N, C-alpha and C positions, 0 to 999 in steps of 0.2 A: 526829687530833685537832683540833677548831677551836680557835685561839687568839685570843681576843677582850679587849679593854682597853677599860677604863670609866672616864670622869672626872666630876668634877662641881664646879662652883664656882656655882652658880646662887643659892646661900643662903650664911648665914655659914660654913656648912661646908667644907670642900675636902676632895676625896677622891679617890682612885683606886682601881681594882679590876682583876684579872688572872685570865681563865680559861684552863689550858694543863694538856696533858695530864688532864683532867678534873679539876684540883685549880683551888679558887680561894682566891686574896688579896686582900687589901684594906689599906690607908692610911685612916684618917679623923680630920681634926683640925676644932674650932671654930677656927678664926682670921679673924675677919673683917679685909677688907682686905689683907690678906696674901695673895691669891688668884694675882695675876699674879706675885710670888716664890717662891712655897711650889710651884706646881703641876705644873712641869716637873721640879723635883729630886725629887718626889714620884713622879712616873714613871719615871725613872732610877733609884731606889733601888727600887722594886717589881716593874721585870725584872732589876735585877743580882740580885737577892733570888731571883729564880726563877730564873736561868739563861735569860732569855730574851732576843732581840736583837728591836729594833725591827721587823726583815723578816720575823721570826717570826711578826706579826702576820695575822689576816685579814681583821678589819675593827676598827674603833675606835667606843666607844658614846659619847655624852655627855648629859649634862644639857640639854637644848634650851630649858627654863623652864617654864611660868612661874617668873620669881624676879626677883633683882635684874638692873637691867638692863646694869652694867657686869659684874658675875658671869656671866650668859650669854654676854656676849661675849667673855671673857676665855678660855671652854671652847670656843667656838666657833674664835676666833681659832686655838688651840692643836692643836683637831683637825683641821682644813682643814689648818693648815702641815705636821702629821705625814702626813697621809691623802695630801696631793698630793704631797711627797717619797716615801713608800713605795707610790702608788700603789694605793692603797687604798680600800674603800667606807667609809661612814660608817652608824652608826643613832642617829638623833635618840630620847631618850626621855623624855618627858614628867615632869617635875619630881612633880607630883600624884601621875602613877600610879606613882612610885618610892616616894613617902610612903606610897600605900597596901599598896606591895607591902612594904616597912617592916614594916607592923603584920600582916599578914599571916604574914610570916615569923616577927617577934617574939613574937607576941601569939596567933597563928591566927585573926585576925578576918577573915572573910568578906566583910563590907561595912564598906567604909570611908567616910568623909567627910572627903576632904583637902583643907585649907585653909592658905594661907600668906598671912601678913601683906603684902599690897599697898600699906603704907602710905598717904596720902590716905584714909584712913578708908576701905580697901577690903579686900575678901581675895580671892585666886585660890580658884576651888573649882571641886571636882570631887567626884564620885560614884562609889564603885568595886566590882564585886563580884568575887569568885574562881571562876576556871574554869580548872579544871584545874590549879591552881598559879599562874595566871596571872591577875593583876588587870585586870579590864576595865573601861571606859568606860561609865556607863552615862549617856545624856544626852551633855551636852558642857561643855566646861570653860566657865569665865566668871571675870571679873572684875566684884564689886560690893560694895554696901554689905551690912553683916552682915546687916540688917532683911531682904537681899531674896534671901537664901540657901534653896535649898527641896532637901530628901530626893527621891528618887525612890520609887515606889510599892512595891518590890523588899521582900519580907520579908524575916525576922529584925533581928535586934538591929543598930545601927549604932554604928560608933567612928566620934570625931571624931581625926583626926590634923595636926599641923602647928602653924606659930606664931598661924595665922588663929583656932584656938581659943581665943588670949589674949582674942577678943572673945565670947568664949561667954555671958555674959549678953546680950548684943545676937544673938547668930547665932538664925536663925528655923528651927532644926532641931533636934529634940529625940533625942538619943543617949544610947545607955547606959552610956557612959564616955569620955573624950577625954583624951589629952595634947599640952599647947602645945609641950612641950618636944621633940618630934620633927622632923629633919629629913630631908629626902632623901640618901641616900649612895649612892656609886656603887656598892655592892654590891649594891644591890636596881636599879640601872639596868643592871647586868650582867645579872641575871638575866631582866631583863624583856627586854633585848636578846638574850638567847639564843632565845627566843620567836620574835622577830623574824626574826633570822639564819636560824630553821630555816624560817620560811614565806617567805624571799627577800624581806626586804624592806629589806635594804640599799640606799642609795643612795651617789648619787658625789658628793665631798667639795663640789663645787661647789653642790648641791643643798641643802647643811646651814645651814637658815635658826632664828635664833630665834623663838620665840613667845613673846610677852608678855603677848596676852590685851587689850591697851593698843594703842588707833590713837595716842594720843599718848603715846611712853612719856617725853619730857621736859617739864619746866614750859615750857608758850610763852613767846616773850619777851613783854617789855611793848610795847605799842605806842610807836611815838615820834611 
């Protein structure tokens, strides 16, 4: 049986999830700015509760962004440290895809417009459609002003998920309903990672890269 650990710190939430012997367990907390202190204890706790040793893991999945710069870096740092030490591969998962997967899991919504507040008056944007239980990207993910987002021409009612829907009055996309309180979870990252693992898409730890969608992720210094 496959044993997978998933973790995510790309947004205000910090979460971990574990698949072992066909059973899934997860911890999820909304703890802004405490990810660095809380993540490793959460991992140790979920492993201990499940009676799983780090050496039992087949691979480690993580939210690779888009999201908060510092949060994404924390996740990748922890994942690479564990994966290098254990000589295990990793499974990067889009945080926008995880949002869509959560909407599918909780609401059964098959078409999801996922949006995360990117600050700087922009949103991270991606549109997903369910395919045999897995939310798959239609088109591409992007970071752009709310007025420039667009839905694919795929049929069906669309649901808006994520903090980017706090810009709902400005978002140039009509959806049947939305929830701006939804955050990605490691539980849904684990679900998507399971599909990727089955397709043989795991990669070496040193290939794990953050995806910010912005070329310039930090505020540029003023010229001297």
